[in-house]
C-alpha positions in Angstrom: 168.0 -72.8 -150.6 169.4 -70.4 -148.0 168.0 -69.9 -144.8 168.1 -66.2 -143.4 169.8 -65.8 -140.3 170.2 -62.7 -137.9 168.8 -59.2 -138.7 167.6 -60.2 -142.2 165.5 -62.9 -140.9 163.7 -60.6 -138.6 163.1 -57.9 -141.3 161.6 -60.5 -143.5 159.2 -61.8 -140.7 158.1 -58.2 -139.8 157.3 -57.6 -143.4 155.2 -60.7 -143.8 153.3 -59.6 -140.6 152.3 -56.4 -141.9 151.2 -57.6 -145.3 148.9 -60.0 -143.3 147.6 -57.3 -141.2 146.8 -55.1 -144.1 145.1 -58.0 -146.0 143.1 -58.7 -142.8 142.0 -55.0 -142.4 140.5 -54.8 -145.9 138.3 -57.7 -145.2 137.4 -56.6 -141.7 137.2 -52.9 -141.6 134.3 -51.2 -143.9 135.3 -49.2 -146.9 133.9 -45.5 -147.3 133.6 -43.4 -150.4 136.5 -40.8 -150.5 134.2 -37.8 -150.9 131.3 -38.7 -148.6 130.4 -40.7 -145.5 126.8 -41.0 -146.2 125.5 -43.7 -148.6 122.9 -43.5 -151.5 122.7 -41.7 -154.6 121.8 -38.0 -154.9 118.8 -36.7 -157.0 118.9 -33.2 -158.3 115.7 -31.7 -159.1 115.4 -28.1 -160.7 112.9 -25.6 -159.6 113.6 -22.9 -162.2 110.1 -21.8 -163.4 106.8 -20.3 -162.3 105.3 -22.5 -159.5 102.3 -23.9 -161.3 100.5 -27.3 -161.6 103.2 -28.3 -164.2 105.9 -28.0 -161.9 104.1 -29.9 -159.3 103.5 -32.9 -161.8 107.5 -32.7 -162.6 108.3 -32.8 -159.0 106.0 -35.7 -158.4 107.8 -37.6 -161.2 111.3 -36.7 -159.6 110.5 -37.8 -156.2 108.7 -41.1 -157.3 111.9 -41.9 -159.2 114.2 -41.1 -156.4 112.2 -43.0 -153.9 112.1 -46.1 -156.3 115.8 -45.8 -156.7 116.0 -45.7 -152.8 118.0 -42.2 -153.1 120.0 -40.9 -150.0 119.4 -37.1 -150.8 117.4 -34.8 -152.9 118.8 -31.4 -153.8 116.1 -28.7 -155.0 117.9 -26.2 -157.2 115.5 -23.2 -156.6 115.3 -20.1 -159.0 111.7 -19.1 -159.2 109.8 -15.7 -159.1 107.0 -17.7 -157.3 103.6 -18.7 -158.5 100.5 -20.4 -157.3 100.1 -20.7 -153.4 98.1 -23.8 -153.6 100.5 -25.6 -155.8 103.4 -24.5 -153.6 101.3 -26.2 -150.7 101.1 -29.4 -152.7 105.0 -29.4 -153.4 105.3 -28.7 -149.6 103.1 -31.9 -148.8 105.3 -33.8 -151.4 108.6 -32.9 -149.4 107.0 -33.5 -145.9 106.0 -37.0 -147.0 109.4 -38.0 -148.3 111.5 -40.2 -146.1 114.7 -38.8 -148.0 116.5 -35.6 -146.5 116.1 -32.5 -148.7 118.3 -29.6 -149.3 117.0 -26.5 -150.9 120.0 -24.8 -152.7 118.9 -21.3 -153.9 120.7 -20.6 -157.1 118.8 -17.4 -158.1 115.6 -16.2 -156.4 113.5 -18.1 -154.0 110.9 -15.3 -154.1 107.3 -15.6 -152.9 105.9 -19.2 -152.9 109.5 -20.1 -153.7 110.6 -19.3 -150.4 107.8 -21.4 -148.8 109.2 -24.2 -150.8 112.8 -23.7 -149.4 111.5 -23.4 -145.8 110.1 -26.8 -146.1 113.4 -28.4 -146.7 115.5 -30.1 -144.1 118.4 -27.6 -145.0 118.8 -24.4 -147.0 121.9 -23.6 -149.0 122.4 -20.4 -151.0 124.7 -19.3 -153.7 126.5 -15.8 -153.5 124.1 -13.0 -154.9 120.9 -14.9 -154.3 117.9 -13.8 -152.3 115.0 -15.5 -150.4 111.7 -13.8 -149.2 109.3 -11.3 -150.7 106.4 -13.6 -150.3 103.4 -11.2 -150.0 100.4 -12.4 -151.9 99.5 -10.7 -155.1 96.4 -11.1 -157.5 96.8 -12.1 -161.3 97.6 -8.2 -162.1 100.5 -8.1 -159.4 98.8 -6.1 -156.9 99.1 -7.1 -153.3 96.0 -9.0 -151.9 94.4 -7.0 -149.1 92.0 -9.8 -147.8 92.8 -9.9 -144.0 91.7 -13.6 -143.6 93.8 -14.7 -146.8 96.7 -12.7 -145.7 96.7 -14.1 -141.9 96.4 -17.8 -143.4 99.4 -17.4 -145.6 101.4 -15.5 -143.0 100.6 -18.3 -140.5 101.6 -21.0 -143.1 105.1 -19.3 -143.7 105.7 -19.1 -139.9 104.8 -22.8 -139.5 107.4 -23.9 -142.1 110.0 -21.6 -140.7 109.4 -22.8 -137.0 109.4 -26.5 -138.3 113.0 -25.9 -139.4 114.1 -24.1 -136.2 114.1 -20.7 -137.8 112.7 -17.2 -136.6 109.0 -17.5 -137.5 108.8 -13.6 -137.1 110.9 -13.1 -140.2 109.0 -15.5 -142.3 105.8 -13.7 -141.1 107.5 -10.3 -142.3 108.0 -11.9 -145.7 104.3 -12.5 -146.1 102.8 -9.5 -144.4 103.7 -6.0 -145.5 102.1 -4.3 -142.6 104.1 -6.1 -139.8 107.2 -4.6 -138.0 110.0 -7.2 -137.5 113.2 -6.8 -135.5 116.3 -8.4 -137.1 119.1 -7.5 -134.7 121.5 -10.2 -136.3 121.8 -8.0 -139.4 121.0 -4.7 -137.9 117.8 -4.1 -139.7 114.2 -3.3 -138.7 111.3 -4.1 -141.2 108.5 -1.4 -140.7 104.9 -1.2 -142.1 104.9 -0.9 -145.8 107.9 -3.1 -146.4 108.5 -6.8 -147.1 111.3 -8.9 -146.0 113.7 -10.1 -148.5 117.3 -11.5 -147.6 120.6 -11.6 -149.4 122.6 -14.8 -149.1 124.9 -13.2 -146.2 121.7 -12.0 -144.3 120.0 -15.3 -144.6 123.0 -17.0 -143.3 123.1 -14.8 -140.2 119.4 -14.9 -139.5 119.4 -18.7 -139.8 117.5 -18.7 -143.0 120.3 -20.3 -144.8 122.6 -23.0 -143.4 125.7 -22.7 -145.8 126.9 -20.7 -148.7 127.9 -22.8 -151.7 129.2 -21.9 -155.2 127.6 -24.9 -156.8 125.5 -28.1 -156.3 128.7 -30.3 -155.9 129.8 -28.3 -152.9 126.3 -28.8 -151.2 126.5 -32.3 -151.9 129.8 -32.5 -150.2 128.6 -30.4 -147.4 125.9 -32.8 -146.7 128.5 -35.7 -146.6 127.4 -37.6 -149.8 129.5 -38.6 -152.8 129.5 -36.5 -155.9 130.1 -39.7 -157.8 126.5 -41.0 -157.9 124.4 -38.0 -158.8 121.4 -38.2 -161.0 119.7 -34.9 -162.4 116.0 -35.1 -163.1 115.3 -32.9 -166.2 111.9 -32.1 -167.8 111.0 -34.3 -170.8 110.3 -32.9 -174.1 106.5 -33.1 -173.4 106.9 -31.3 -170.0 108.9 -28.5 -171.7 106.4 -28.1 -174.5 103.4 -28.1 -172.0 105.2 -25.5 -170.0 105.5 -23.4 -173.0 101.9 -24.1 -174.3 100.5 -23.0 -171.0 102.0 -19.6 -170.8 99.1 -17.1 -170.8 100.3 -15.2 -173.9 100.6 -18.5 -175.8 97.1 -19.7 -174.5 95.6 -16.6 -175.9 97.3 -16.9 -179.2 96.1 -20.8 -179.5 92.6 -19.8 -178.5 92.4 -17.0 -181.0 93.8 -19.1 -183.7 91.5 -22.1 -182.8 88.2 -20.0 -182.6 89.0 -18.0 -185.7 90.3 -21.0 -187.7 87.3 -23.2 -187.0 84.5 -20.6 -187.7 86.1 -19.3 -190.8 86.5 -23.0 -192.1 82.7 -23.5 -191.5 81.7 -20.2 -193.2 84.0 -20.6 -196.2 83.5 -23.7 -198.0 86.4 -26.2 -198.6 88.7 -27.7 -196.0 92.0 -25.7 -195.9 94.5 -23.7 -194.0 92.1 -22.0 -191.5 90.6 -25.4 -190.6 93.9 -27.1 -190.2 95.2 -24.3 -188.1 92.2 -24.0 -185.9 92.0 -27.8 -185.1 95.7 -27.9 -184.5 95.8 -24.7 -182.2 92.9 -26.3 -180.0 94.8 -29.7 -179.9 97.9 -27.8 -178.6 96.0 -26.0 -176.2 94.4 -29.2 -174.7 97.6 -31.2 -175.1 99.6 -28.7 -173.1 97.1 -28.5 -170.2 96.8 -32.2 -170.2 100.5 -32.8 -169.9 100.8 -30.0 -167.2 98.0 -32.0 -165.4 95.3 -29.4 -165.6 93.0 -30.9 -168.0 91.3 -34.3 -168.1 89.3 -36.4 -170.6 86.1 -34.5 -169.7 87.5 -31.3 -171.2 88.0 -33.0 -174.6 84.5 -34.2 -174.5 83.3 -30.9 -173.6 85.2 -29.3 -176.4 84.0 -31.8 -179.1 80.4 -31.3 -178.1 80.8 -27.6 -178.3 82.3 -27.8 -181.8 79.6 -30.2 -183.1 76.7 -28.2 -181.5 78.0 -24.9 -183.3 78.5 -26.8 -186.6 74.8 -28.1 -186.3 73.5 -24.6 -185.4 74.5 -23.5 -189.2 72.4 -26.2 -190.7 69.6 -27.3 -188.3 67.1 -24.5 -187.4 67.1 -24.5 -183.6 66.2 -20.8 -182.5 69.7 -20.5 -181.3 69.4 -23.4 -178.8 72.1 -25.5 -180.2 74.4 -22.5 -180.7 73.9 -21.6 -177.0 74.4 -25.2 -175.7 77.6 -25.5 -178.0 79.1 -22.2 -176.7 78.5 -23.2 -173.0 80.2 -26.6 -173.6 83.0 -25.1 -175.7 83.8 -22.5 -173.0 83.4 -25.0 -170.1 85.9 -27.3 -171.8 88.5 -24.4 -172.4 88.0 -23.0 -168.8 88.3 -26.4 -167.2 91.5 -27.3 -169.1 93.4 -24.2 -167.7 95.1 -24.0 -164.3 93.7 -20.5 -163.6 90.2 -19.4 -164.1 91.1 -15.6 -164.0 94.0 -16.2 -166.4 91.8 -18.1 -169.1 89.0 -15.7 -168.6 91.2 -12.9 -169.7 92.8 -15.2 -172.5 89.4 -16.2 -173.8 87.9 -12.7 -173.7 91.0 -11.4 -175.8 91.0 -14.4 -178.1 87.1 -14.0 -179.0 87.3 -10.4 -179.4 90.3 -10.8 -181.7 88.7 -13.6 -183.7 85.4 -12.0 -184.1 87.2 -8.9 -185.9 89.2 -11.3 -187.9 85.9 -13.4 -188.9 84.1 -10.2 -189.9 86.9 -9.2 -192.2 87.1 -12.6 -193.7 83.5 -13.0 -194.1 83.4 -9.5 -196.1 86.4 -10.7 -198.3 85.1 -14.0 -199.2 81.2 -13.1 -199.2 80.8 -14.7 -202.7 81.9 -17.9 -201.3 80.4 -18.1 -197.8 78.1 -20.5 -196.4 75.4 -17.9 -196.3 75.0 -18.4 -200.1 73.2 -21.6 -199.4 70.4 -19.7 -197.8 70.0 -17.1 -200.6 68.2 -18.0 -203.9 70.6 -17.1 -206.7 68.8 -18.8 -209.8 67.5 -16.4 -212.3 64.7 -16.9 -214.7 66.2 -15.8 -218.0 64.9 -15.8 -221.8 67.7 -18.2 -222.6 66.1 -20.8 -220.1 62.7 -20.2 -221.7 61.3 -17.8 -219.2 59.6 -14.5 -220.4 60.5 -11.7 -217.9 57.6 -9.1 -217.2 57.8 -6.1 -219.6 57.8 -2.5 -218.4 54.0 -1.8 -218.8 54.4 2.0 -218.2 54.9 2.3 -221.9 51.3 1.2 -222.3 49.9 4.4 -220.6 48.0 6.5 -223.0 47.4 3.9 -225.7 43.9 3.1 -226.8 42.5 -0.5 -227.7 39.0 -2.2 -227.8 37.3 -4.3 -224.8 36.8 -7.7 -226.2 34.8 -8.6 -223.1 32.6 -6.7 -220.9 34.6 -4.9 -218.3 32.9 -5.6 -214.9 35.1 -3.9 -213.8 37.8 -6.7 -214.8 38.0 -8.1 -218.4 40.0 -8.3 -221.5 40.9 -5.6 -224.1 42.9 -5.9 -227.4 45.8 -3.5 -227.8 47.9 -3.7 -231.0 47.0 -7.1 -231.5 47.6 -8.3 -228.0 45.1 -9.7 -225.5 45.6 -7.9 -222.0 43.8 -8.5 -218.8 42.7 -5.1 -217.6 40.6 -3.4 -214.9 38.4 -0.3 -214.9 38.3 2.3 -212.1 35.2 0.8 -210.9 32.7 1.5 -213.8 31.1 -0.9 -216.2 32.2 -1.0 -220.0 30.4 -2.7 -222.5 32.4 -5.0 -224.9 33.6 -3.4 -228.3 34.1 0.1 -226.5 37.2 1.8 -227.1 39.3 2.0 -223.9 42.4 4.0 -223.0 45.2 2.7 -220.7 45.5 5.5 -217.9 47.7 3.6 -215.1 49.9 0.5 -214.5 50.7 -0.9 -211.3 53.1 -3.8 -211.6 51.1 -6.5 -213.6 47.6 -4.5 -213.1 46.6 -2.4 -216.1 43.8 0.3 -215.3 41.8 1.4 -218.1 38.9 4.0 -218.8 36.4 4.2 -221.7 37.6 6.5 -224.6 34.9 9.3 -225.3 34.2 10.6 -228.7 
């Protein structure tokens, strides 16, 4: 073996030292992800539907899963027209109670209650072409609410959320109150009475209502200094998607119509068939959707079943309408309690009942020969074939002459053409054996008088 001398030995020794240094550094120095300095997985939760109880339940599930997995960041992808203020408040409480940082990424519109959710996040990112604001309260028909106390409360709530994030609370108040005047020198605008504030992505960035502009969620994650290699997206389950569809006001109205009409038609028309199956299925879907969405509890099912049983019993048990009234109240209470909005379900129930009533009347007329009402009508006939002799038309006896075979005082018996008939006089006495003439008949009553000459 040769021993290196001179420059070659120094080169070999230097290379060995460098290799040892690099190896030691790999053990001593901490390693970091290439695309992010912060550790922990990222959970992305879409907020892309009207804000109602179903969305709250979905987000509660997402937050619980993120906390269980010790996530480092939650990104809310927001694109919503708004919705129920009380549910937005529940979501805001959920966000404030989280130990994880939250970024609201506006991918479409953060309108109305959606802007309130965004303001409760730690950071707000917006995609180009999006907006935030227009948070004035409206009623079920879309008209602005003019209750001064309610508007003041909502305006204060919006301002509090903005101020907590270090944003100009006057702008948030202008989003909620149509009558306020707000100066926005950052964008050269002044909101006057009769207007409502909504900001584009550029305006939001200039006024501090957006912290960055990003084209996609990955950019937001990178901006927050997290790795894009450990991202989990929470998606609604099939049951949650179905519940969202079933709790749509239009679908709810249709289900209630089919349920009411189907069950009543099945009761009126004998034989368990298509109307009964469709009616029961519609009611099951109605309560299932509201149950999964978090609106309905087990008590709504109990009220519904009691109502159906009471209405069915009313058709067979005489109760002077008491069972029907109790059943109707129970059924309506179950339907109303299962829905997320009393006003919405009142409209849906009213339309469904009116439509079902018309349908039931038409079906009852078409199938009147098969209806349950035939159980209350005597349809048996007393025919000659069954041994019964019907009453004859006695008007044909008027004018005929026979003989009294018993004294008529004033009632008695006469013989007429070989037949014995019970007769009555006009009030006088006629001896037996006298000739008598039939002068009038009234049902089974035969009136006679004595034949003179």
